[in-house]
C-alpha positions as CSV (number, residue, x, y, z in Angstrom):
1,M,-25.5,11.8,-7.2
2,K,-22.2,11.4,-9.0
3,N,-20.5,10.6,-5.7
4,I,-23.0,7.8,-4.9
5,I,-22.4,6.2,-8.3
6,N,-18.6,6.5,-8.2
7,F,-18.4,5.0,-4.7
8,Y,-20.8,2.1,-5.6
9,V,-18.8,1.3,-8.8
10,L,-15.6,1.1,-6.7
11,A,-17.2,-0.9,-3.8
12,N,-18.9,-3.3,-6.3
13,K,-15.4,-4.5,-7.3
14,L,-15.3,-6.5,-4.0
15,K,-17.8,-8.9,-5.6
16,E,-15.1,-10.0,-8.0
17,K,-12.1,-10.0,-5.6
18,V,-11.5,-13.6,-4.4
19,R,-10.2,-13.9,-0.8
20,T,-6.5,-14.3,-1.2
21,G,-6.2,-16.7,1.7
22,W,-8.2,-19.4,0.0
23,I,-6.1,-19.2,-3.1
24,E,-2.8,-19.3,-1.1
25,I,-4.0,-22.3,1.0
26,G,-5.1,-24.2,-2.1
27,I,-8.9,-24.6,-1.5
28,N,-10.0,-27.1,-4.1
29,K,-13.2,-25.6,-5.5
30,E,-14.1,-24.1,-8.8
31,R,-15.6,-21.0,-7.2
32,L,-14.1,-19.4,-4.1
33,E,-15.5,-16.8,-1.7
34,S,-15.2,-13.2,-2.7
35,V,-14.4,-10.3,-0.3
36,A,-18.0,-9.1,-0.7
37,E,-19.3,-12.6,0.4
38,H,-17.0,-12.4,3.4
39,I,-18.6,-9.1,4.3
40,Y,-22.0,-10.6,4.0
41,G,-21.0,-13.5,6.2
42,C,-19.8,-11.0,8.9
43,L,-23.1,-9.1,8.8
44,I,-25.2,-12.3,9.1
45,L,-23.1,-13.6,12.0
46,A,-23.5,-10.2,13.8
47,I,-27.2,-10.2,13.3
48,A,-27.5,-13.9,14.5
49,I,-25.4,-13.2,17.6
50,D,-27.4,-10.0,18.4
51,S,-30.6,-12.1,18.1
52,E,-29.5,-14.7,20.7
53,Y,-27.6,-12.5,23.2
54,K,-28.3,-9.3,25.0
55,L,-25.4,-7.2,23.7
56,D,-24.6,-3.8,25.1
57,L,-23.6,-2.5,21.6
58,D,-24.5,0.1,19.1
59,M,-25.6,-2.4,16.4
60,Y,-26.0,0.3,13.8
61,K,-22.4,1.2,14.2
62,V,-21.4,-2.5,14.3
63,L,-23.2,-3.3,11.0
64,K,-21.9,-0.1,9.3
65,M,-18.3,-0.9,10.5
66,L,-18.6,-4.5,9.2
67,A,-20.1,-3.4,5.9
68,L,-17.2,-1.0,5.3
69,H,-14.2,-2.8,7.0
70,E,-12.8,-4.2,3.7
71,L,-13.0,-1.0,1.7
72,E,-9.2,-0.8,1.6
73,E,-9.0,-4.0,-0.4
74,I,-10.6,-2.3,-3.4
75,K,-7.2,-0.7,-4.0
76,M,-4.6,-2.7,-2.1
77,G,-6.0,-6.2,-2.4
78,D,-6.5,-8.8,0.3
79,L,-3.1,-9.0,2.1
80,T,-2.5,-12.1,4.3
81,L,0.2,-13.3,6.6
82,R,2.1,-14.5,3.6
83,S,2.4,-11.0,2.1
84,G,5.3,-10.0,4.4
85,I,3.7,-6.7,5.3
86,T,3.5,-5.7,9.0
87,K,0.2,-4.9,10.8
88,E,1.3,-1.3,11.1
89,E,2.2,-1.0,7.4
90,K,-1.0,-2.6,6.4
91,I,-3.1,-0.2,8.5
92,E,-1.2,2.8,7.0
93,L,-1.6,1.6,3.5
94,G,-5.3,0.8,4.2
95,K,-6.0,4.3,5.4
96,K,-4.6,5.8,2.1
97,C,-6.7,3.4,0.1
98,V,-9.9,4.2,2.0
99,K,-9.3,7.9,1.6
100,D,-9.0,7.3,-2.2
101,V,-12.1,5.1,-2.4
102,T,-14.3,7.5,-0.4
103,D,-13.0,10.7,-2.1
104,G,-15.8,13.1,-2.7
105,L,-18.3,11.5,-0.3
106,F,-19.9,14.1,2.0
107,K,-19.4,11.7,5.0
108,Q,-15.8,10.7,4.0
109,N,-14.4,11.7,7.4
110,E,-17.0,9.8,9.3
111,I,-16.2,6.6,7.3
112,E,-12.5,7.1,7.8
113,Q,-13.0,7.6,11.6
114,L,-15.2,4.5,11.8
115,L,-12.5,2.4,10.1
116,D,-9.8,4.0,12.3
117,E,-11.9,2.8,15.3
118,F,-12.1,-0.7,13.8
119,N,-8.3,-0.8,13.5
120,A,-7.6,0.6,16.9
121,Q,-9.9,-2.0,18.6
122,L,-10.4,0.1,21.7
123,T,-14.2,0.4,21.7
124,K,-16.5,-2.5,22.5
125,E,-18.1,-2.2,19.0
126,A,-14.7,-2.4,17.3
127,I,-13.6,-5.4,19.3
128,F,-16.8,-7.2,18.5
129,C,-16.4,-6.4,14.8
130,Y,-12.8,-7.6,14.9
131,H,-13.9,-10.9,16.5
132,I,-16.7,-11.3,13.9
133,D,-14.2,-10.7,11.1
134,K,-11.9,-13.4,12.4
135,I,-14.5,-16.0,13.3
136,E,-16.3,-15.7,10.0
137,C,-13.1,-16.7,8.3
138,D,-12.8,-19.7,10.7
139,F,-16.4,-20.7,9.9
140,Q,-15.8,-20.5,6.2
141,A,-12.6,-22.6,6.6
142,K,-14.7,-25.2,8.5
143,V,-17.3,-25.2,5.6
144,Y,-14.6,-25.8,3.0
145,D,-13.1,-28.5,5.3
146,L,-16.4,-30.3,5.6
147,Q,-16.9,-30.1,1.8
148,G,-13.6,-31.8,1.3
149,A,-12.0,-28.8,-0.3
150,F,-9.4,-28.0,2.4
151,S,-6.3,-30.1,2.4
152,Y,-4.7,-31.0,5.8
153,E,-1.2,-30.8,4.3
154,K,-1.8,-27.4,2.7
155,A,-3.2,-26.1,5.9
156,K,0.0,-27.3,7.7
157,E,2.0,-25.1,5.4
158,D,0.8,-22.1,7.5
159,L,2.6,-23.3,10.6
160,P,5.7,-21.2,10.1
161,F,3.5,-18.1,10.3
162,Y,2.2,-19.0,13.8
163,G,5.4,-18.2,15.5
164,D,6.1,-19.6,19.0
165,R,2.6,-21.2,19.0
166,A,3.3,-23.4,16.0
167,G,4.3,-26.5,18.0
168,E,1.4,-26.2,20.4
169,I,-1.1,-25.8,17.6
170,E,0.2,-28.7,15.6
171,K,-0.3,-31.0,18.6
172,K,-4.0,-30.1,18.8
173,V,-5.2,-30.2,15.2
174,K,-7.1,-33.1,13.7
175,T,-8.4,-31.5,10.5
176,A,-7.3,-28.8,8.1
177,S,-9.6,-26.1,9.5
178,D,-8.3,-26.8,13.0
179,F,-5.1,-25.1,12.1
180,W,-6.9,-21.7,11.6
181,I,-9.3,-22.2,14.4
182,E,-6.6,-23.1,17.0
183,Y,-4.5,-20.1,15.8
184,H,-7.4,-17.7,16.3
185,K,-8.7,-19.1,19.6
186,S,-6.4,-16.9,21.7
187,K,-8.1,-13.8,20.2
188,Y,-11.4,-14.8,21.9
189,E,-10.1,-15.6,25.4
190,D,-11.8,-12.6,27.0
191,D,-15.2,-13.1,25.3
192,E,-17.4,-15.9,26.5
193,I,-19.7,-15.7,23.5
194,F,-16.9,-16.1,20.9
195,K,-15.1,-18.7,23.0
196,E,-18.2,-20.8,23.0
197,L,-19.0,-20.2,19.3
198,I,-15.5,-21.1,18.1
199,N,-15.6,-24.4,19.9
200,E,-19.1,-25.1,18.5
201,I,-17.8,-24.3,15.0
202,Q,-14.8,-26.6,15.5
203,N,-17.0,-29.5,16.6
204,I,-19.4,-29.3,13.6
205,K,-19.4,-32.8,12.0
206,G,-21.5,-32.1,8.9
207,L,-23.4,-29.4,7.1
């Protein structure tokens, strides 16, 4: 019983952790999305997609992976492109944080293996979850944009982080959220569902 309470108390902190990217990009709202709300958004999107498409996926694994995929941020925070940390460094630090957060749980190894699977992106469930994680962020960016809270000039400040694609992306964008959406589009090239969904999100004109 003690392990349940300890784990919940730690995981509950994600309700209070604001998504770093929204702070860095200067979203102009009094209240910004928390990490826990991002997780909720991921779960809702997965459920909606599963409702409309015949997916050859273990949805229990998918939902569990999405529910747990941000556990590392309880300890290390929400690290973005601006943090200067490499993907490999972030994964290694994240593994240590997850081990700490799940310490004492009977199924600690199972949770760690599930998140290792998410990071490796080799199984169809992990790839689906990775796409959900990214597109939920794009969707929220679009929502902030339509609410007038996302500045085009602030979004443009991310261009140096886009590497060789920066020039190509800048030519295509019309709105603030387009910067993020265009940057992430390449991640969905091999998935028709997500390719269609990201285009639909980009074309939303009002809420």
